[in-house]
C-alpha positions in Angstrom: 210.0 67.8 37.1 207.7 69.2 34.3 204.9 71.6 35.4 202.8 74.4 33.8 204.2 77.9 33.9 201.7 78.8 36.6 204.0 81.5 38.1 204.0 83.4 34.9 200.2 83.0 34.5 199.8 84.1 38.1 201.8 87.3 37.3 199.4 88.0 34.5 196.4 87.6 36.9 194.8 84.7 35.0 193.5 81.5 36.4 194.1 78.2 34.7 190.6 77.8 33.2 190.6 81.4 32.2 193.7 80.9 30.1 191.8 78.8 27.6 189.1 81.5 27.1 191.8 84.2 26.9 193.7 82.2 24.3 190.5 81.6 22.3 189.7 85.3 22.6 193.1 86.3 21.5 193.0 83.9 18.6 189.6 85.1 17.5 190.8 88.8 17.7 193.9 88.1 15.6 193.3 89.7 12.3 195.2 87.1 10.3 196.0 83.8 12.1 199.0 82.1 10.6 199.1 78.6 12.1 197.9 76.2 14.8 199.1 76.7 18.3 200.3 74.3 21.0 200.5 75.1 24.7 204.2 74.3 25.7 205.3 72.9 29.0 207.9 74.4 31.3 211.1 72.3 31.8 212.0 73.9 35.1 215.3 75.6 33.9 216.5 77.5 37.0 218.1 80.2 34.8 214.8 81.6 33.8 212.7 80.5 36.8 210.6 83.3 38.1 211.7 85.8 35.4 210.2 84.7 32.1 209.0 81.4 30.8 211.6 79.9 28.5 208.8 78.6 26.4 208.4 82.1 25.1 212.1 82.4 24.0 213.2 82.0 20.5 214.2 79.3 20.1 212.3 77.8 23.0 214.1 75.6 25.4 211.1 73.5 26.6 209.3 70.6 24.8 205.6 70.4 23.8 204.8 67.5 26.1 202.6 65.7 23.5 200.0 68.3 22.6 198.7 67.9 19.1 197.0 70.6 17.1 197.7 69.3 13.6 195.7 67.4 11.2 193.6 67.9 8.1 191.9 71.3 8.3 193.3 72.0 11.8 194.3 75.5 10.9 193.6 77.9 13.8 193.0 75.0 16.2 194.4 75.0 19.8 195.6 72.1 21.9 196.8 72.7 25.4 197.7 70.0 27.9 199.4 66.6 28.0 198.1 64.5 25.1 195.5 67.2 24.2 194.1 66.6 20.7 192.6 69.6 18.7 192.4 68.0 15.2 189.2 69.7 14.0 189.2 72.9 12.1 189.2 75.9 14.5 188.9 73.4 17.4 190.1 73.9 21.0 191.2 71.2 23.4 192.3 72.3 26.9 193.3 69.8 29.5 195.1 66.5 29.9 194.0 63.9 27.4 191.3 66.2 26.0 190.0 65.7 22.5 188.4 68.3 20.1 188.0 66.4 16.8 184.9 68.1 15.5 185.2 71.3 13.4 184.8 74.4 15.6 184.5 72.1 18.6 185.7 72.9 22.2 186.8 70.5 24.8 187.8 71.7 28.3 188.7 69.4 31.1 190.7 66.2 31.7 189.5 63.5 29.3 186.9 65.8 27.9 185.8 65.0 24.3 184.1 67.2 21.7 183.6 65.1 18.6 180.6 66.8 17.0 180.7 69.8 14.8 180.4 73.0 16.8 180.1 70.9 20.0 181.2 71.9 23.5 182.4 69.6 26.2 183.4 71.1 29.6 184.3 69.1 32.6 186.3 66.0 33.5 185.3 63.1 31.1 182.6 65.4 29.6 181.5 64.2 26.1 179.8 66.2 23.3 179.6 63.8 20.4 176.6 65.2 18.6 176.8 68.2 16.2 176.1 71.5 18.0 175.9 69.5 21.3 176.9 70.9 24.7 178.0 68.8 27.7 178.9 70.5 30.9 179.8 68.6 34.1 181.6 65.5 35.3 180.9 62.6 33.0 178.2 64.6 31.3 177.2 63.3 27.8 175.5 65.2 24.9 175.4 62.7 22.1 172.3 63.9 20.2 172.5 66.6 17.6 171.8 70.1 19.2 171.5 68.4 22.6 172.5 69.9 26.0 173.6 68.0 29.1 174.3 70.1 32.3 175.4 68.5 35.5 177.3 65.5 36.9 176.7 62.4 34.7 173.8 64.1 32.9 172.9 62.6 29.6 171.3 64.2 26.5 171.2 61.5 23.9 168.1 62.6 21.9 168.3 65.1 19.0 167.6 68.6 20.5 167.4 67.1 24.0 168.1 69.0 27.2 169.2 67.5 30.5 170.0 69.6 33.5 170.9 68.2 36.9 173.1 65.5 38.3 172.2 62.1 36.7 169.5 63.8 34.6 168.6 61.9 31.4 167.0 63.3 28.2 167.0 60.5 25.7 163.9 61.4 23.7 164.0 63.7 20.7 163.5 67.3 21.8 163.0 66.1 25.4 163.8 68.1 28.5 164.9 66.7 31.9 165.5 69.1 34.8 166.5 67.9 38.3 168.4 65.2 40.1 167.9 61.9 38.4 165.1 63.4 36.2 164.5 61.3 33.0 162.7 62.5 29.8 162.7 59.4 27.6 159.8 60.1 25.3 160.0 62.3 22.2 159.3 66.0 23.1 158.8 64.9 26.7 159.5 67.0 29.8 160.6 65.9 33.3 161.1 68.4 36.0 162.0 67.5 39.6 164.0 65.0 41.5 163.6 61.5 40.0 160.8 62.8 37.8 160.2 60.5 34.8 158.5 61.4 31.5 158.7 58.2 29.4 155.8 58.7 27.1 156.0 60.8 23.9 154.9 64.4 24.5 154.6 63.6 28.2 155.1 66.1 31.1 156.2 65.1 34.6 156.7 67.8 37.2 157.5 67.1 40.8 159.5 64.7 43.0 159.2 61.1 41.6 156.4 62.2 39.3 155.7 59.7 36.5 154.2 60.3 33.1 154.5 57.1 31.0 151.5 57.5 28.7 151.5 59.2 25.4 150.6 63.0 25.9 150.3 62.4 29.6 150.8 65.1 32.3 151.7 64.6 36.0 152.2 67.5 38.3 153.0 66.9 42.0 155.2 64.8 44.2 154.7 61.1 43.4 151.9 61.8 41.0 151.4 59.3 38.2 149.9 59.5 34.7 150.4 56.1 33.0 148.1 55.9 30.1 147.7 57.9 26.8 146.2 61.3 27.3 146.1 61.1 31.2 146.6 64.0 33.6 147.4 63.9 37.3 147.8 67.0 39.5 148.5 66.8 43.2 150.5 64.7 45.7 150.1 61.1 44.8 147.4 61.9 42.3 147.0 58.8 40.1 145.5 58.8 36.6 145.7 55.3 35.2 142.7 55.2 32.9 143.1 56.1 29.2 142.6 59.9 28.8 141.7 60.2 32.5 142.2 63.2 34.8 143.1 63.2 38.5 143.2 66.6 40.2 143.9 66.8 44.0 145.6 65.2 46.9 145.4 61.3 46.6 142.9 61.4 43.8 142.4 58.3 41.6 141.1 58.3 38.0 141.4 54.7 36.8 138.4 54.5 34.4 138.8 55.3 30.7 138.2 59.0 30.2 137.4 59.4 33.9 137.8 62.6 35.9 138.5 62.8 39.7 138.8 66.2 41.4 139.2 66.8 45.2 141.1 65.1 48.0 140.9 61.3 47.7 138.3 61.5 45.0 138.0 58.3 43.0 136.7 57.9 39.4 137.0 54.2 38.6 134.2 53.8 36.1 134.7 54.4 32.4 133.9 58.0 31.5 133.0 58.7 35.1 133.4 62.0 37.1 134.1 62.4 40.8 134.4 65.9 42.3 134.8 66.6 46.0 136.4 65.3 49.1 136.2 61.4 49.1 133.7 61.6 46.1 133.4 58.3 44.3 132.1 57.3 40.8 132.6 53.6 40.3 130.2 52.8 37.4 130.4 53.6 33.7 129.2 57.1 32.8 128.6 57.9 36.5 129.0 61.4 38.0 129.6 62.1 41.7 129.9 65.8 42.9 130.1 66.5 46.6 132.2 65.8 49.7 131.9 63.9 53.0 129.0 65.7 54.8 128.8 63.5 57.9 132.4 62.6 58.5 132.0 58.9 57.7 134.9 59.1 55.2 132.4 58.6 52.3 131.6 61.5 50.0 129.1 61.7 47.1 128.8 58.3 45.5 127.6 57.3 42.0 127.8 53.5 41.8 125.0 52.9 39.3 125.8 52.9 35.5 125.0 56.4 34.3 124.2 57.5 37.8 124.5 61.2 38.9 125.1 62.1 42.6 125.5 65.8 43.4 125.7 67.1 47.0 127.5 66.1 50.2 127.0 62.3 50.8 124.6 62.1 47.8 124.2 58.5 46.6 123.1 57.4 43.1 123.3 53.6 43.0 120.5 52.8 40.6 120.9 52.4 36.8 120.8 55.9 35.2 119.7 57.3 38.6 120.1 60.9 39.7 120.5 62.2 43.3 120.9 66.0 43.8 121.1 67.4 47.3 122.8 66.7 50.6 122.4 63.1 51.6 119.9 62.5 48.7 119.6 58.9 47.6 118.5 57.4 44.2 118.8 53.7 44.5 116.1 52.7 42.1 116.9 52.2 38.4 116.3 55.4 36.5 115.2 57.0 39.8 115.6 60.7 40.5 115.9 62.5 43.9 116.2 66.3 44.0 116.6 67.9 47.4 118.4 67.3 50.7 117.7 63.9 52.3 115.3 63.0 49.4 115.0 59.3 48.5 114.0 57.7 45.2 114.4 53.9 45.8 111.7 52.6 43.5 112.6 51.9 39.8 111.6 54.9 37.6 110.7 56.9 40.7 111.0 60.6 41.3 111.4 62.5 44.6 111.7 66.3 44.5 112.0 68.4 47.7 113.8 68.1 51.1 113.0 64.8 52.7 110.8 63.7 49.8 110.5 60.0 49.4 109.4 57.9 46.3 109.9 54.2 47.2 107.3 52.6 44.9 107.8 51.5 41.3 107.2 54.5 39.0 106.2 56.6 41.9 106.5 60.4 42.1 106.9 62.6 45.2 107.1 66.4 44.9 107.4 68.7 47.9 109.0 68.7 51.3 108.4 65.5 53.1 106.2 64.2 50.3 105.8 60.4 50.3 104.9 58.1 47.3 105.4 54.6 48.7 103.4 52.4 46.4 103.7 51.6 42.7 102.5 54.2 40.2 101.7 56.7 43.0 101.9 60.5 42.8 102.3 62.8 45.8 102.5 66.5 45.1 102.8 69.1 48.0 104.5 69.4 51.3 103.9 66.3 53.5 101.5 64.8 50.9 101.1 61.0 51.2 100.3 58.6 48.3 100.5 55.1 49.8 97.8 53.2 48.0 98.5 51.4 44.7 98.3 53.9 41.8 97.1 56.6 44.3 97.4 60.4 43.7 97.7 62.9 46.5 97.9 66.6 45.4 98.0 69.4 47.9 99.7 70.3 51.2 99.2 67.4 53.7 96.9 65.5 51.3 96.6 61.7 51.8 95.6 59.1 49.2 96.0 55.7 51.0 93.3 53.7 49.1 94.2 51.8 46.0 93.6 53.9 42.8 92.5 56.8 45.1 92.8 60.5 44.3 93.1 63.3 46.9 93.2 66.8 45.5 93.4 69.8 47.8 94.9 71.0 51.0 94.7 68.1 53.6 92.3 66.2 51.3 91.9 62.6 52.3 91.1 59.7 50.0 91.4 56.5 52.1 88.9 54.2 50.4 89.8 52.1 47.4 88.9 53.8 44.1 87.9 56.9 46.1 88.3 60.5 45.2 88.5 63.6 47.4 88.5 66.9 45.5 88.7 70.1 47.6 90.4 71.4 50.7 89.7 69.2 53.7 87.5 66.9 51.7 87.3 63.2 52.8 86.5 60.1 50.8 86.7 57.4 53.3 84.7 54.7 51.6 85.4 52.4 48.6 84.3 53.9 45.3 83.2 57.1 46.9 83.8 60.6 45.7 83.8 63.8 47.8 83.7 67.1 45.8 84.0 70.5 47.6 85.6 72.1 50.6 85.1 70.0 53.7 82.9 67.4 51.9 82.9 64.0 53.7 81.4 60.8 52.2 79.6 58.4 54.5 79.0 55.2 52.6 80.3 53.0 49.8 79.8 54.1 46.2 78.6 57.6 47.1 79.4 60.7 45.0 78.9 63.7 47.2 79.0 67.4 46.1 79.3 70.2 48.7 79.8 70.3 52.4 77.3 69.8 55.3 74.1 71.7 54.9 74.3 72.1 51.1 75.5 68.8 49.8 73.9 66.5 47.3 74.8 62.9 46.5 74.9 61.5 42.9 75.3 57.9 42.0 72.2 56.1 43.3 69.2 57.9 41.9 67.1 54.8 41.2 67.7 53.4 44.6 66.5 56.5 46.4 63.1 56.8 44.5 61.3 54.7 47.1 62.3 57.2 49.8 60.0 59.9 48.2 56.3 60.2 49.0 53.6 61.9 46.9 53.8 63.1 43.4 56.9 65.3 43.0 58.1 66.6 39.6 61.4 68.0 40.7 64.8 66.8 42.0 64.8 66.4 45.9 67.1 65.0 48.5 66.2 62.4 51.1 67.2 62.3 54.7 70.6 60.9 53.8 71.3 63.8 51.4 70.9 61.6 48.4 69.5 63.1 45.2 66.1 61.4 44.2 63.7 61.6 41.2 60.3 62.6 42.5 57.9 60.5 40.4 54.8 58.8 41.8 55.0 55.2 40.5 51.2 54.8 40.9 50.6 57.5 38.2 52.5 55.5 35.6 49.9 54.0 33.3 51.9 51.2 31.7 55.1 49.1 31.7 56.2 51.0 28.6 56.1 54.3 30.5 58.1 52.7 33.3 60.6 51.5 30.8 60.7 55.0 29.3 61.4 56.4 32.7 64.1 53.8 33.2 65.7 54.9 29.9 65.7 58.5 31.0 67.4 57.4 34.3 69.9 55.4 32.3 70.6 58.6 30.3 71.2 60.5 33.5 73.5 57.8 34.7 75.3 58.1 31.3 75.7 61.8 32.0 77.2 61.0 35.3 79.6 58.6 33.5 80.6 61.4 31.2 81.3 63.6 34.2 83.4 60.8 35.7 85.2 60.6 32.3 86.0 64.3 32.6 87.4 63.7 36.1 89.5 60.9 34.5 90.6 63.4 31.9 91.7 65.8 34.7 93.6 62.9 36.2 95.2 62.3 32.8 96.2 66.0 32.7 97.9 65.4 36.1 99.7 62.4 34.7 100.7 64.5 31.7 102.0 67.1 34.1 104.1 64.4 35.8 105.4 63.5 32.3 106.4 67.1 31.8 108.2 67.1 35.2 110.0 63.9 34.1 111.1 65.6 30.9 112.3 68.6 33.0 114.2 66.2 35.2 115.8 64.6 32.1 116.9 68.1 31.1 118.4 68.6 34.5 120.3 65.3 34.2 121.7 66.4 30.8 122.8 69.7 32.5 124.4 67.7 35.4 126.6 65.9 32.9 128.3 69.1 32.0 129.1 70.0 35.7 132.7 68.8 36.0 134.8 71.2 37.9 133.2 74.4 39.3 131.2 74.6 42.4 129.6 77.7 41.0 127.8 75.6 38.4 126.3 73.6 41.2 124.9 76.8 42.7 123.4 77.6 39.3 121.8 74.1 39.2 120.3 74.7 42.6 118.8 77.9 41.2 117.2 75.9 38.4 115.8 73.4 40.9 114.3 76.3 42.9 112.7 77.5 39.6 111.4 74.0 38.9 109.9 73.8 42.4 108.2 77.2 41.8 106.9 75.9 38.5 105.5 72.8 40.3 103.8 75.1 42.8 102.3 77.1 39.9 101.1 73.9 38.3 99.6 72.9 41.6 97.7 76.2 41.7 96.6 75.6 38.2 95.4 72.1 39.1 93.4 73.6 42.0 91.9 76.1 39.7 91.0 73.3 37.3 89.4 71.4 40.1 87.3 74.5 41.0 86.2 74.8 37.4 85.3 71.1 37.3 83.2 71.6 40.4 81.4 74.5 38.8 81.0 72.6 35.6 79.6 69.6 37.5 77.1 71.9 39.2 75.9 73.3 35.9 75.7 69.8 34.4 73.5 68.8 37.4 71.3 71.8 36.9 70.9 70.9 33.2 70.1 67.3 34.1 67.3 68.5 36.4 66.0 70.8 33.6 66.1 68.0 31.1 64.2 65.7 33.6 61.6 68.4 34.0 61.3 68.9 30.3 61.0 65.2 29.8 58.1 65.0 32.3 56.4 68.0 30.6 56.9 66.4 27.2 55.3 63.1 28.5 52.3 65.1 29.8 52.0 67.0 26.6 52.1 63.7 24.7 49.1 62.4 26.7 47.2 65.6 26.2 48.0 65.5 22.4 46.7 61.9 22.3 43.4 62.9 24.0 43.0 65.9 21.8 43.7 63.7 18.7 40.8 61.4 19.8 38.5 64.4 20.2 39.5 65.8 16.8 38.9 62.3 15.2 35.4 62.3 16.7 34.7 65.8 15.5 36.0 64.8 12.0 33.5 61.9 12.0 30.6 64.2 13.1 31.6 66.8 10.5 31.6 64.1 7.8 28.1 62.9 8.8 26.8 66.5 8.9 28.3 67.1 5.5 26.5 64.1 4.1 23.2 65.2 5.7 23.7 68.7 4.2 24.3 67.2 0.8 21.0 65.2 1.1 19.1 68.2 2.3 20.5 70.2 -0.6 19.4 67.6 -3.0 15.9 67.6 -1.4 15.8 71.4 -1.6 16.7 71.2 -5.3 14.0 68.7 -5.9 11.5 70.8 -4.0 12.5 73.8 -5.9 12.0 72.0 -9.2 8.6 70.8 -8.0 7.6 74.3 -6.9 8.5 75.6 -10.3 6.5 72.8 -11.9 3.6 73.5 -9.5 3.8 77.2 -10.3 3.5 76.4 -14.0 0.6 74.1 -13.3 -1.0 76.7 -11.1 -0.7 79.2 -14.0 -2.2 76.7 -16.3 -4.9 75.9 -13.8 -5.5 79.5 -13.2 -6.2 80.0 -16.9 -8.4 77.0 -16.8 -10.2 77.8 -13.5 -13.4 78.3 -15.0 -13.3 75.0 -16.7 -11.5 72.6 -14.3 -12.5 73.6 -10.7 -11.9 70.0 -9.4 -8.4 70.2 -10.7 -7.9 73.4 -8.7 -9.1 71.8 -5.5 -6.7 69.0 -6.1 -3.9 71.3 -6.8 -4.7 73.3 -3.7 -4.3 70.2 -1.6 -1.0 69.4 -3.3 0.1 72.9 -2.6 -0.7 72.4 1.1 1.3 69.2 1.2 4.2 70.9 -0.5 4.1 73.8 1.9 4.4 71.2 4.8 7.3 69.7 3.1 9.0 73.1 2.7 8.4 73.8 6.4 10.0 70.5 7.3 13.0 71.2 5.0 13.4 74.6 6.5 13.5 73.2 10.0 16.1 70.6 8.9 18.2 73.3 7.3 18.0 75.3 10.6 19.1 72.2 12.5 22.0 71.5 10.1 23.1 75.2 10.4 23.2 74.8 14.2 25.2 71.6 13.9 27.6 73.3 11.5 28.0 76.3 13.9 28.7 73.9 16.8 31.3 72.0 14.7 32.9 75.2 13.7 33.1 76.2 17.4 34.5 72.9 18.3 37.1 73.1 15.5 38.1 76.6 16.6 38.5 75.3 20.2 40.6 72.3 19.0 42.7 74.7 16.8 43.3 76.9 19.8 44.3 73.9 22.0 46.6 72.6 19.3 48.1 76.1 19.0 48.7 76.2 22.8 50.2 72.7 22.7 52.4 73.7 19.7 53.6 76.7 21.7 54.5 74.5 24.6 56.3 72.0 22.3 58.1 74.9 20.7 59.1 76.2 24.1 60.4 72.8 25.1 62.3 72.6 21.9 63.8 76.0 22.5 64.7 75.0 26.0 66.3 71.8 24.8 68.2 73.7 22.1 69.4 76.2 24.7 70.5 73.4 27.0 72.3 71.7 24.1 74.0 75.1 23.3 75.1 75.5 26.9 76.5 72.0 27.0 78.2 72.6 23.7 79.6 75.8 25.1 81.0 74.0 28.1 82.5 71.4 25.8 84.1 74.2 23.7 85.5 75.8 26.9 86.9 72.4 28.0 88.4 72.0 24.5 89.9 75.5 24.7 91.3 74.8 28.1 92.8 71.6 26.8 94.4 73.5 23.9 95.7 76.2 26.2 97.2 73.6 28.5 98.9 71.9 25.5 100.2 75.4 24.3 101.6 76.0 27.8 103.3 72.7 27.8 104.9 73.4 24.4 106.0 76.9 25.6 107.4 75.4 28.8 109.4 72.8 26.8 110.6 75.5 24.5 111.8 77.7 27.4 113.4 74.7 29.0 115.4 74.0 25.8 116.4 77.7 25.6 117.5 77.8 29.3 119.5 74.6 28.8 121.2 76.1 25.7 122.0 79.3 27.7 123.4 77.3 30.6 125.6 75.3 28.1 126.9 78.5 26.4 127.5 80.1 29.8 129.5 77.1 31.0 131.6 77.1 27.8 132.3 80.8 28.1 133.2 80.5 31.8 135.6 77.6 31.0 137.2 79.7 28.2 137.5 82.7 30.4 139.1 80.6 33.2 141.6 79.2 30.7 142.4 82.7 29.5 142.9 83.9 33.0 145.2 80.9 33.7 147.2 82.0 30.7 147.6 85.5 32.1 148.6 84.0 35.5 151.1 81.8 33.7 152.6 84.8 31.9 152.9 86.7 35.2 154.7 83.7 36.8 157.1 83.0 33.9 160.5 84.6 34.5 163.8 83.6 33.0 166.5 83.2 35.7 169.5 85.5 35.6 173.0 84.0 35.2 175.3 85.7 37.8 179.0 86.0 36.9 180.8 82.7 37.2 177.7 80.5 36.8 176.6 78.5 33.8 173.2 77.2 34.8 170.2 78.7 36.7 166.8 77.4 37.6 163.8 79.4 38.8 160.1 78.8 39.6 157.1 81.0 39.9 153.5 81.1 40.9 151.0 83.6 39.2 147.5 84.6 40.2 145.0 86.5 38.1 141.2 86.7 38.4 140.8 83.7 40.7 143.0 81.6 38.6 146.5 80.3 39.4 149.4 78.8 37.5 152.9 77.6 38.3 156.0 77.8 36.1 159.6 76.5 36.0 162.3 78.1 33.9 166.0 77.5 33.3 168.9 79.5 31.8 172.2 78.0 30.6 175.4 79.7 29.4 176.8 77.9 26.3 179.7 80.3 25.8 181.1 83.4 27.2 178.8 85.7 25.3 175.8 83.3 24.5 173.1 81.8 26.6 169.7 80.3 26.1 166.6 79.9 28.4 163.4 77.8 28.4 160.3 77.6 30.6 157.2 75.5 31.1 154.0 76.4 33.0 150.7 74.7 34.0 147.4 76.0 35.1 146.2 74.7 38.5 142.5 74.3 37.5 142.3 73.3 33.8 145.7 71.7 33.6 146.6 73.7 30.4 150.3 73.7 29.7 152.3 76.5 28.2 156.0 76.8 27.3 158.5 79.3 26.1 162.1 79.3 24.8 164.7 81.9 23.9 168.4 82.8 23.6 170.7 85.7 24.2 173.9 86.7 22.5 176.0 89.6 23.9 179.0 91.4 22.4 
């Protein structure tokens, strides 16, 4: 019976498998090989049994048993075993029915086959048909160029593929399958773990029954699944089925396109949605849910509205583009925003800021702990403030605006009447269309405008109606028994309907001034609305920031800090509004004083006008008298001229008569009579001249008196003009100050917006830097965990795993080493970061001699 010469080999201390390597080594060390070799078989000749193998005798006495080491280029080849075939150049075939047909190929084991150039097949029925291929293990197959198959029935069919483990399959180009039944079918794919499958190109599957079927997909964890292109699943039964989705955590689901789910049982089913936290759920497109189950009802933060953002335990954002931030906060209205624990924004376009704040009306706004804006277009600012009337505004701690279109401004201010306004701490406007201005001011009837509290209040708004309550002639502003401002004019002294109409016009002007004051109040309310707009803008910025919160709880803490800052800003704005209300009250007081001064000046001007009219009549009379006197003086002057001429003529006549006295005595007598008559006339003229001189002196005195009166009147008119100009200047100064305040408010708004943008930019850059640092730290942790396993003597394959930790970041790695020949081995490893999912890999080889 034929058998191998095991006795002789035993004497040399070599095992059967070692013989092949010993022969190869001896052949390699031979300086000048001369021919191919064939292992001969012992024929059992008893003459040489136990002494020396007769196969070594010359000539040998045993046969070759069918080993073939001949063929084209088969120089230096070795065939050892029944029907062994070593036909390739420098090939080696050891074992029954082995075949080494490739140049420099090696086949060891029964029915082993090494057909590729430089290929190695070791084990029963092992096959290495690809060039540079290695197959080790029962029925292992390495058919791809440069492929490696290690383990029972392992297969490496792709070029450069690596399969390690029983029934492992690496069919994709440059693919890696490690573990029992692991399959890496996609190009450059990696499957590590029992029954792990990486069928997508560039896919990675790590863990028992992990599946990565999508292009560039990654699944890490037992029964995890990443089935679409670009998907990532990390954790037990983590499931990422949406295109480019990410699922991180126990039982997480990311089924929406580009969705992200982080935390136990978190679900991100909407397109581009984000769910972070235990049982968090984001079901709508572009929705974000961050927060776990706060009350144990198996429901975490929920964002079910398109574009909704819910941050905080049990936070709920179900409205369209709604935002809920805070534990158990709710934003169910479209574009609603709730910031703070247990806050609610259920009205469309509503905003609730503060713990327990509630904005349930359309476009309502509630700012402060327990603030409530329950009607449409309402605004409630301050802790426990209430704005329940339509378009009502309540600003201040405990303020209440329950009337439609009402305004309550100040601590516990109350505006309960429709169209009412209460401005000041503790002020109350309980009647329709009433206004209470000042600390503790309370209105007591419809349409009243009341300034100041009890004992010093005045009421504006019904001046004409209160005139009848006055008695006597009063030329100053007074108040009646009801505290209502009245104009003290005695109607009986008005001379005509025209004067009554003039007074009515002045009252209309005063009422116009009141309308102007009301307009200023309306402007203040507009400033409040503008402030609300700024808050809305700030909230939009917060929403933009929330979109970038995807993984780290630390970012949520940072967001809470920003909300605290925003609340402080709201408190500052409330103080500014209170200061503005005080300034408005002071301005109203000054305007009221100016109105009183204007009324007094108007009365004085009317009186002066009457005096001027009377004086004008007297001046006209004097002018007539002066004209008459002037005419008389002219007549007297003419008479005097005539008399003077006559006297001259008489003097001449007298001279002539005197020369003729002696001859014409009768004529002298006549002349003497004429002279007497002329003397009487001259006396009469002299008396008339004296009378005229007296009249002229009287007229001159009257004109001087009239001139003095006119001067006094002119002085009074000038004084009134100066006072009116001063009042106008004061009013203009107030308008300038109001304009300056408006400009300053606009500048502050611009500066606030600028700072908000800069803060958002800093938060964005900080988040990006933090993410980059985390990835770097994961890389360090990965490097610390990566370790190539040692190959103890007598082993051909080793697998190791490691976990690394550095700066709060962790990573896990798997590495393998495989011996491809007695003095050559190669190793490879892959690692993944636990937080970011970043994947790293390494490879290497070792040759010893």
